[in-house]
C-alpha positions as CSV (number, residue, x, y, z in Angstrom):
1,X,96.4,51.9,119.5
2,X,94.6,55.2,119.5
3,X,92.1,56.4,116.9
4,X,93.7,57.9,113.8
5,X,92.4,61.4,113.1
6,X,93.3,64.0,110.5
7,X,94.4,66.7,112.9
8,X,91.3,67.3,114.9
9,X,90.2,65.4,118.0
10,X,87.0,66.1,119.9
11,X,86.7,65.2,123.6
12,X,83.3,65.3,125.3
13,X,83.6,65.3,129.1
14,X,80.4,63.9,130.6
15,X,79.4,64.9,134.2
16,X,82.1,67.5,134.1
17,X,81.2,69.0,137.5
18,X,81.6,65.6,139.1
19,X,85.0,64.8,137.6
20,X,88.2,64.3,139.7
21,X,91.1,66.7,139.8
22,X,92.9,65.1,136.9
23,X,91.5,63.3,133.9
24,X,92.7,62.0,130.5
25,X,91.0,61.7,127.1
26,X,91.2,58.6,125.0
27,X,94.4,58.2,123.0
28,X,94.4,59.5,119.4
29,X,96.9,59.5,116.6
30,X,97.9,62.4,114.4
31,X,100.5,62.0,111.7
32,X,101.7,58.7,113.1
33,X,102.2,60.1,116.6
34,X,100.1,59.1,119.7
35,X,98.6,61.9,121.8
36,X,96.0,62.4,124.6
37,X,94.6,65.4,126.3
38,X,95.0,66.1,130.0
39,X,92.5,68.2,131.9
40,X,92.1,69.5,135.4
41,X,88.4,70.1,135.8
42,X,88.9,71.9,139.1
43,X,92.0,73.8,138.0
44,X,95.7,73.1,138.3
45,X,96.2,75.4,141.3
46,X,94.0,78.1,139.7
47,X,90.3,78.9,139.3
48,X,90.5,78.0,135.6
49,X,90.1,74.9,133.6
50,X,93.7,73.7,132.9
51,X,94.1,71.9,129.6
52,X,97.2,70.3,128.0
53,X,98.3,68.1,125.1
54,X,100.4,65.1,126.2
55,X,102.6,62.7,124.3
56,X,101.1,59.2,124.9
57,X,103.2,56.1,125.3
58,X,106.4,58.1,125.6
59,X,108.2,55.4,127.5
60,X,108.3,53.3,124.4
61,X,109.8,56.0,122.2
62,X,113.5,55.9,121.3
63,X,116.2,58.1,122.9
64,X,116.3,61.5,121.4
65,X,112.7,61.7,120.2
66,X,111.3,65.1,119.6
67,X,108.2,66.6,118.0
68,X,107.3,70.2,117.0
69,X,103.6,70.9,117.1
70,X,101.3,73.7,116.4
71,X,98.3,73.4,118.8
72,X,94.8,74.9,118.9
73,X,92.6,74.1,121.9
74,X,89.0,75.1,121.9
75,X,86.3,75.1,124.6
76,X,83.2,74.8,122.5
77,X,80.2,77.0,123.3
78,X,77.3,74.7,122.5
79,X,74.8,77.6,122.2
80,X,76.7,80.1,120.2
81,X,79.7,79.1,118.1
82,X,81.0,82.7,118.1
83,X,81.5,82.4,121.9
84,X,83.8,79.4,121.6
85,X,87.1,80.0,123.4
86,X,90.3,79.2,121.4
87,X,93.9,79.3,122.5
88,X,96.9,78.5,120.3
89,X,100.5,77.7,120.8
90,X,103.5,76.1,119.2
91,X,105.9,73.8,121.1
92,X,108.7,71.3,120.8
93,X,107.8,68.1,122.8
94,X,110.7,66.0,124.0
95,X,111.4,63.5,126.8
96,X,111.9,66.2,129.4
97,X,108.8,68.2,128.3
98,X,106.0,65.7,127.4
99,X,103.0,68.0,127.8
100,X,102.1,71.5,126.9
101,X,99.1,73.7,127.0
102,X,97.3,76.3,129.2
103,X,97.1,76.3,133.0
104,X,94.6,79.1,132.8
105,X,92.6,77.9,129.8
106,X,89.2,79.3,130.7
107,X,87.6,80.5,134.0
108,X,85.7,77.8,135.8
109,X,83.1,80.3,136.8
110,X,82.2,81.0,133.2
111,X,82.1,77.2,132.4
112,X,79.7,76.6,135.2
113,X,77.5,79.6,134.4
114,X,74.1,77.9,133.7
115,X,73.4,80.4,130.9
116,X,77.0,80.4,129.6
117,X,76.5,77.7,127.0
118,X,79.7,75.8,127.7
119,X,78.2,73.2,130.0
120,X,75.1,71.6,128.5
121,X,73.5,68.6,130.1
122,X,76.6,68.3,132.3
123,X,78.8,67.9,129.2
124,X,81.8,70.0,128.2
125,X,83.1,69.8,124.7
126,X,86.8,70.3,123.9
127,X,88.4,70.3,120.4
128,X,92.1,69.9,119.9
129,X,93.7,70.7,116.5
130,X,97.2,69.2,116.3
131,X,99.5,70.0,113.4
132,X,102.7,68.0,113.6
133,X,105.3,70.2,112.0
134,X,108.4,68.1,112.5
135,X,109.3,64.7,114.0
136,X,112.8,63.6,115.2
137,X,113.0,59.9,115.9
138,X,110.7,57.1,114.9
139,X,107.0,57.7,114.7
140,X,104.6,55.6,116.8
141,X,102.3,54.3,114.2
142,X,103.5,53.8,110.6
143,X,100.8,54.2,107.9
144,X,99.5,51.2,106.1
145,X,101.5,51.9,102.9
146,X,104.7,52.1,104.9
147,X,104.0,48.8,106.7
148,X,103.2,47.0,103.5
149,X,106.3,48.3,101.8
150,X,108.5,47.3,104.7
151,X,106.9,43.8,104.8
152,X,107.4,43.2,101.0
153,X,111.0,44.4,100.9
154,X,111.9,43.0,104.4
155,X,113.9,46.1,105.2
156,X,114.9,47.1,108.7
157,X,112.9,49.8,110.4
158,X,114.5,53.2,110.1
159,X,115.1,54.9,113.4
160,X,114.9,58.2,111.7
161,X,111.6,57.7,110.0
162,X,109.6,60.9,109.9
163,X,105.9,61.6,109.9
164,X,104.2,60.7,106.7
165,X,103.5,64.3,105.9
166,X,107.3,65.0,105.6
167,X,108.9,63.9,102.4
168,X,112.4,62.6,102.4
169,X,114.8,64.9,100.6
170,X,115.7,63.7,97.2
171,X,119.2,63.8,95.7
172,X,118.2,66.6,93.4
173,X,117.0,68.7,96.4
174,X,119.9,68.1,98.8
175,X,123.6,67.5,99.1
176,X,125.9,65.8,101.6
177,X,127.9,68.2,103.7
178,X,130.2,66.7,106.4
179,X,127.9,63.7,106.7
180,X,124.7,65.9,107.0
181,X,122.1,65.9,104.2
182,X,121.1,69.5,103.7
183,X,119.1,71.4,101.1
184,X,121.1,73.3,98.5
185,X,119.7,76.5,100.0
186,X,121.2,75.6,103.3
187,X,124.8,74.8,102.1
188,X,126.1,78.3,102.5
189,X,124.8,78.6,106.1
190,X,126.0,75.1,107.1
191,X,129.4,75.7,105.4
192,X,129.9,78.9,107.4
193,X,128.9,77.1,110.7
194,X,131.6,74.4,110.1
195,X,134.1,77.0,109.0
196,X,133.8,79.0,112.1
197,X,133.3,76.0,114.5
198,X,135.1,73.0,113.0
199,X,134.7,70.9,116.1
200,X,130.9,71.3,116.3
201,X,130.2,67.7,115.3
202,X,133.4,66.1,116.5
203,X,131.5,64.3,119.3
204,X,128.1,64.1,117.6
205,X,126.8,60.6,118.2
206,X,123.8,59.9,115.8
207,X,124.8,58.0,112.7
208,X,121.4,57.6,111.0
209,X,121.2,60.1,108.1
210,X,117.6,61.0,108.8
211,X,118.4,61.9,112.4
212,X,121.5,63.8,111.4
213,X,119.4,65.8,108.9
214,X,116.8,66.5,111.6
215,X,119.4,67.7,114.1
216,X,121.0,70.1,111.6
217,X,117.6,71.5,110.8
218,X,117.0,72.1,114.5
219,X,120.3,73.9,114.7
220,X,119.5,76.1,111.7
221,X,116.1,76.8,113.1
222,X,117.6,77.8,116.5
223,X,120.1,80.1,114.8
224,X,117.3,81.6,112.7
225,X,115.3,82.2,116.0
226,X,118.3,84.1,117.5
227,X,118.5,86.3,114.4
228,X,115.2,87.9,115.3
229,X,115.0,91.2,117.1
230,X,114.3,91.1,120.8
231,X,111.0,92.7,119.9
232,X,110.0,89.8,117.8
233,X,111.3,87.2,120.3
234,X,108.9,86.0,122.9
235,X,109.8,84.4,126.2
236,X,108.3,81.2,124.8
237,X,110.7,81.5,121.8
238,X,113.6,81.7,124.2
239,X,112.4,78.8,126.3
240,X,112.1,76.7,123.2
241,X,115.5,77.9,122.1
242,X,117.0,76.7,125.4
243,X,115.2,73.3,125.0
244,X,116.5,73.0,121.5
245,X,120.1,73.8,122.6
246,X,119.9,71.2,125.4
247,X,118.6,68.7,122.8
248,X,121.5,69.3,120.5
249,X,124.2,69.3,123.1
250,X,122.7,66.0,124.6
251,X,123.4,64.5,121.2
252,X,127.1,65.6,121.3
253,X,127.2,68.9,119.4
254,X,129.7,71.4,120.7
255,X,127.7,74.6,121.0
256,X,129.3,76.7,123.7
257,X,129.4,79.6,121.2
258,X,125.7,79.3,120.6
259,X,124.9,79.1,124.3
260,X,126.8,82.4,124.8
261,X,124.7,84.0,122.0
262,X,121.5,82.6,123.6
263,X,122.5,84.0,127.0
264,X,123.3,87.3,125.2
265,X,119.8,87.4,123.6
266,X,118.2,86.6,126.9
267,X,119.9,89.5,128.6
268,X,119.0,91.8,125.7
269,X,115.4,90.7,126.0
270,X,115.4,91.4,129.7
271,X,117.0,94.8,129.1
272,X,114.4,95.5,126.4
273,X,111.6,94.7,128.7
274,X,113.1,96.7,131.6
275,X,113.7,99.6,129.2
276,X,110.2,99.5,127.8
277,X,108.8,99.5,131.4
278,X,111.0,102.5,132.3
279,X,110.0,104.3,129.1
280,X,106.3,103.9,130.1
281,X,107.1,105.2,133.6
282,X,109.0,108.2,132.1
283,X,106.1,108.9,129.7
284,X,103.7,109.0,132.6
285,X,105.9,111.3,134.5
286,X,106.4,113.5,131.5
287,X,102.6,113.6,131.0
288,X,102.2,114.7,134.6
289,X,104.9,117.3,134.1
290,X,103.3,118.6,130.9
291,X,100.0,118.9,132.6
292,X,101.6,120.7,135.5
293,X,103.5,123.0,133.1
294,X,100.3,123.8,131.3
295,X,98.5,124.6,134.5
296,X,101.4,126.8,135.6
297,X,101.3,128.6,132.2
298,X,97.6,129.3,132.6
299,X,98.2,130.5,136.2
300,X,101.1,132.7,135.0
301,X,98.9,134.3,132.3
302,X,96.2,135.0,134.9
303,X,98.7,136.6,137.2
304,X,100.1,138.7,134.3
305,X,96.6,139.9,133.6
306,X,96.0,140.8,137.3
307,X,99.3,142.6,137.5
308,X,98.5,144.5,134.3
309,X,95.3,145.7,135.8
310,X,97.0,146.6,139.1
311,X,99.6,148.7,137.3
312,X,97.2,150.7,135.2
313,X,96.8,154.3,136.6
314,X,93.4,155.5,137.5
315,X,91.7,158.0,135.2
316,X,90.2,161.3,136.2
317,X,86.8,159.8,135.9
318,X,87.8,156.9,138.1
319,X,88.9,159.3,140.8
320,X,86.1,161.8,140.6
């Protein structure tokens, strides 16, 4: 079992310059979930250090597992903390997408710079901050309290157990709606979904109430994502939305209507980006035209002045 850490894991890569093309850190545990870091010291097809967070031991995880994580990866400058390089991202990990990070984390040239402060005595220091925001499916490593409770009560393991940082909804906080445990604040939204799409869960397979709750939360989160403007939506948001949609449909939800909306948002995003690009081109063209117009105006004024001088009659003094 990996080492349990709060949410921060430090990886010191010794003899960094001599490392192979692909290396892994030791396994570590955050919020009951096993992880490890994956690095390409010579770059993953680029002249950059490539660095990723990977789900460890995923083959032993149950079908339908899924984890939402906020991740900060740091390349520590060991001379000046202010020069430490930090990249951040948020991602849903699942069985088809088990690692996530940055292919172009930091230029190798800057890492190997002898005065750069990143490589000291041949060692590169990496810090990963992993915040597990949501877990679907059983966690890898139950905490000691949970193990003791299960042992004393001799209850079966719950396939829908969530990370210890997530509290189970109490009866006062939630209500049952069509077999899904939802917050009181979610009832109106869930009711509208089932009213407009009554067959949405007709083929939905999971029976465990924890999993059903997690799935409905993913659905609501996906809809909330699509309610954003195209300006707020990033390509990563849309990629995560497609992954969430696939996850929900794999479980048996009928979401053809939502897929259409997602396609519509993707098209709108493409149109927005294309429109913004064309707007910039027009602005540049307009700037050139304005400059040309300004130059023509100045030239016209000069010509007017010259013509005015040419039109003026000569005086007696001028002639004599």
